[in-house]
C-alpha positions, 0 to 999 in steps of 0.5 A: 885562179881562173875563177871566172872561166871555172865559174862558166865551165861549171855553169854549162855543165850544171845545166846539161846535168839538169836537163831531162833530154839532151839534144844536138841544139843543146850541146852547141848552145853550151858550147856558144857559151864556153866560146864566150868564156873562153874570148872573155878569157883572153884566149887567143881566137884560132885557139877558141875556135878550135876547142870548141869545134873538137869538143863539139864533135866529140860530144856529138860523136860519142853520143852525150845525147844519149848518155845517162850523165850527160854533164859528166860526160861533157867534163871528161871531154872537155878535160882532154881537150884541155890537156891537149892544148896545154900538154904534155909538158916535160918540166926537167931541166936536162943537165950536160956533164961535164958543166955547167949546164946554162941557162938563158932567161929572157923577157920584157921589163915588167914581166918578173924575170930578174925575180924568177931567175931568183925563183929557179935558183932556189929551186935548183938549189933544193934539187941538189944542184949549186946554180950561179947567177949572173947579171947581164941586164946591165941598163935597166936601173938596179937590175943588177943590184936587184939580182945581187939582193935576190942571191943573197936571199936565196943563197946563191952566188951572183956574177957581175961587173959593174964596169959594164953598167950604163944608161939605157942606149949606152952599154957597148956592144958585147958588154952582156956577151962578156958579162955572160962568158965571165961568169960561165968561166967562173962557174967552171973554176968554182965548181958550179953546176949551173949558170943562169943568164939574167939577160937584157930586157926591154918595153918592148921588143926592138931591134936592139934588144934582139940583137944583143940576145942574139949575139948571147945566143950564138957566142955562149950557146946556152943549153936552154933558153926560158922566155918569162911572160906575164901572164896578166898580158894575156894575148900580148904575152903570147904574142910576145914569146911568138916574135921571141921564138922566131929570133932564139928558138925557145926551149920553154915558157915560165908564166908569172903572176898566175897567183893574180891572173883570174882570166887565163888567156895567155896560159891557154893560147901559149903552147898552141900559138908558139909551139913551145911549152909552158915549163913553169908557173910563177904562183906569188911574189915569194922565192919559192913561188915557182911550180913546176907546170902540170896540165892534168892538174890545171885543166881539173882546176879550170873546170873546177875538179880540183887538184889532189895530185898537186895539194899532195906534192905541196904538201910533201914539201911543206908539212913537217914529216915529224910533226906528221909522224907525231900526230898519226901516233896519237890518232893511233891511240885516240888522241888529239888535243887543242895544240895538235888542232892549232899545229894542223892549221899552221901546216895547212897555212904553209901551202899559201893561201886558202882559196888556193888549197881549197881550189886544190880539193875536189868540191871545196872550191865550191863550198867556199862559193857557198858559204861566201868566203874569200882568201882574205875572210879565211886567212883573217879567220885563221889569225882570230882563231891564233888570238883565241888560243894564244888568250887560253892558259896553258891548263886550258889549252891542255883541258878545253872541255873547263872552259865555262862561260867566264873563261870564254868571255875573257879569252875573247876579251883577250883576244879581241873577239866576240864571246860566239867566236870563242864558241865556234872556235871551240865547236871547230875543234870539238869536230875536228877531234871527232874527225882525228880520232875516227880516222885515228882510232877506227885503224885502216877501215876507219881512215877508209870510211872517212875518206869516202865520206868526204870524197862523196860530199857528205857536208859533216866532213867537208864542212869542218873548219867552215861555218856551220860545219861539223860532224853531227856525232853523239860526242859532240853534241849535235844530235837531232831534236826529239819529239817529246810529244810522240807517243811512244809505241807499246 
C-alpha cells in the first residue's frame, strides 16, 4: 500500500541525512521531489501545494539547516503535517437509545458499497450489536441477492422485498423509501439495534440517483450517512464525495480497495476537499477486512515508520490468547519446539499478507525490499515451510536435532522441495528457538535486551525467518571463523 509514495519520501529523507551541510535550497529541492511524488500519487493539486508550503515553512522556521540530524527532523515535520491532512478522526458510531440506530450507506456502482455493508454488519456484531441489513438497491442486477448472501455469511438478517425489484429506470418512485421504512419497523419488532441501509447506486452521479437518496434521507432520517468510495479511482472518488456531500451532508467516508491502491491520492485528499473524515478502510475482499481509520498509523506507514499500534491491535483480534499463554509458560522454562515454531507462523498468517505485516514493523518494510521478497514470495515460502513440517514424522518433529542427511532428503522429496530448503528451514527454526529462549529464559531483563536489539536494527534479531537471517550464537553454530595461523600470545 502506497509503496511508491513511501519510497519517494524515504529517498528524500536519506538524501537530506547524507549531506554534510544543509541549506534552504536543499530543503526546497527536497520538497520539489515530494511535490512531484504526491502529484504522481494523484493527490489533489491544492492539497499538494498546501502540504509542501506548510512543510517548507516549518522546516526553515525550525532551523533544520542547523540541526545535527536534518533527515529525522524533516520526518517529524512531514509526519505532523500528514496528521493535519488526515485527522483527527473519531471512528466511533454513536448509537441512539431507544434504537434502532439507522446507518445509510451510499456510493456509486463498483465502489464496493454492498460488500462494505456486509463488512460493517460483521464489525458491529464483533462489538456486541445486533444489526439488520436492508436491501434498498432495487435496480442493480442481483444486488438484493448479493446482500442476502452476505447476510448469511456474517449471520445477520436481511430485509428484502422482491416485489419492489425492477430493471434499470423502471423502479417505482418511493420504492426505496418503502423498503427502508419497512426494514426499520422490522428492526424495532425483532429487537435489532442497528439498521444498515444499502441504498441505490449508479455508474455515475445523476438527478434520478440523488433524488432517491434525498427522499430516503428526508423521510427515514438516518442517524448517520456514510459514503463508500473506491480509492483506486483517485481524484474521481474525491470529486464524487464532494458532490454527494453537497446533496446529503455526509457524516463520514469509507475508502475501499486500499490493499490494491499503491498511490494514495484519494485517501490523502478526501478530508481536505470534502471536509468529511475517513472513518473506515476496506483492506481486502474478506468480510473481516474493515479497519477503523487511524491517521497516526497511516502517516507513519506512508513515511516508512511502521505502525506498531496497528499491528498490536490486529494481533489482539486474531491471535489465540490460550495458545499465547501456553507459549509464554514454555518460554519461561526456556522451551521452544518445532511445533511452537509452526504455531507462531500460523498465528502471523492470520494478520494478513506478510507484506502488510512487515510494513507495520519499523524497519522491516525496507528489509523486505533489500532481500527482494514481495507478498507472494513470502506467502509461498510459508506454504513450503508447512509442507516440510508436514513431511516429518511425529518423532522428528519432537526431536528435530535427529534429522541427518538421509532424513532431510526424504523430507524434501515428500514436501516437493530441494534439500537445501529443508536445511534452511531448520536454520530458521534454530535461530528462532535461540531468540525465544533468550526472551523467555532470560526473564524480563532478557526480553528487554532482545527488544532493544530488535528496535535498534540488529540484523540478527531483525532477520529472523528471512534468507540469511539468524542469530549468531554459539548454540546455533554460527561462529566467526578463527584464524588458525595466528600465533597465540605467550
